[in-house]
N, C-alpha and C positions, 0 to 999 in steps of 0.2 A: 255673837255669828260665830258660824263656823267657817272653816276653809276647804276646799276641794281642790282636786287634782285636775290638770287638762291636758292628757297626755297625747301626743300623735306617734305613730310610728313612723320611720321610715329606713329606705331600704335603697340601697346604693347600687344601681342597675347599668353596666358597660360605663361606669366613669361619672352618672347624675344623679344625684338625689333624687331619688320619687316618693311621693306622699304613700303608705299603704293602708291606715286604719287611725283612727282616733276612738280605743276603745273608752267605754265607762268603767271608773276605776275606784270603787266605793271610799269612803273617807275614813281614813285610817292613820291616824297621826305618826306613830312608829315608823309605817312605811314613810310618809311625807320628809320625816326625818332624814331617813337612810337615803332616800332618793337625792333631796335637795335643801338638808339642813332645815327644814321648816316646820314650825311646831315641837323644837326639839326640846322638852323640857326634862328628858333623859340621861341628858350627855349620850346620843349615838352618835358613833362617828360615819358621818355622813360621806356620799360617794361623790357627791358634787357638791358644791358650793357658789349657788349663782353662777352661773357660767357666761350666763347671757345666752341667746337664740345663735345658733353658727351661723357663719356667713356665710355657706353654701345651702343653705337652709330652703327648703321647695318651696312654691307658690303657694300650696293650700296652707300651708301650717305659717306661713309669713302669713298670709291673706287673713287668717281664723286669728292669731293674735295680735294682730292690731284692731280685729273690732271688738276682743273680749279685754274687757280690762284684769290687769291679773301685774303678781308680783313674781319674783323669786325663779325669772327664766331659766332653763339650762335643759341640758341634754346628759344623754350618760350613752357610751359607747359599743359595742359587743360584749367586750370582756366585762362590763362592768356589769352589766346585764345579766350574768351570769351569775358576777359576786352577789347581785339584789337576790336572786333566787334562790342563793345557797345561806344568806344572811335574813331574808324574811321568817323564815321558819323559826331562826332562832329569839325570835325578838316576838313574835305573836304567842300571846299564852296559851295553852291547847282549847280554849274552850271558846278562843278567840280565831284561832284559825281553823277551828272545826267550823263554829257556825258561817262564817264568812268564809270561807276555803279560800282565802286569800293566795296563795302559792295558784291552786287551779285555775281560779279565777282568773288573774288579775296577769298571770306570766303563761304557766302552761296551758291552758286555754285556747289563748293566741297561737294559734298553731300557722306555722311559715313555712308550704311547699312542706310538710310532713311532719315537723319537727317543733318544739317551743323553741320562742326568740332566746330563750336563756342560752340556746345549747349551739347555737348558731358559730360563735368561736371557734369550737372545740370539734364541728362536724362539718366546716366547709368545704370538704371534699365531697360532701352528701350534695350539693346544692349544684344546680347549673353555674359554671363557667362565669356567665355574664353577672350571678347575684356577688356582690365584692362583699357587703356590709351590712350592717343594720344598727339602727340608735334610735334611742327613748328622745324625744323632744317634748321640752313641756313646762308648763306654770301653775301657778296658784293662783286663788280667789281667794277674801276673807269676807 
């Protein structure tokens, strides 16, 4: 039985978290290990270790998480999303990275107002002042 990730992207606008997207992410266990220490058979240092859902989660993400049976609930902040982008290239074997285009498919093609989510914390000045933060909220199924 395989394991999949359920990812929701949330954006903080004028002090309130809003649901932005729920992209489909390909099954790739090194990515799951890096994001949430799930299916970590290679000793990958995880960015998050089952933090649970954020207290101020959006209603959409909360509703979906209640409807779907899952485990390993966690989230990444904007700085961790940037680190995720840097580290995923090092985890993927070239033939896998090229075949699935993980970095582009998952991180760089998820455009957010003209830039990738991975660059948000480095380029906040290029966004409208109302945009305060971004985060990935996720969980896994088995």
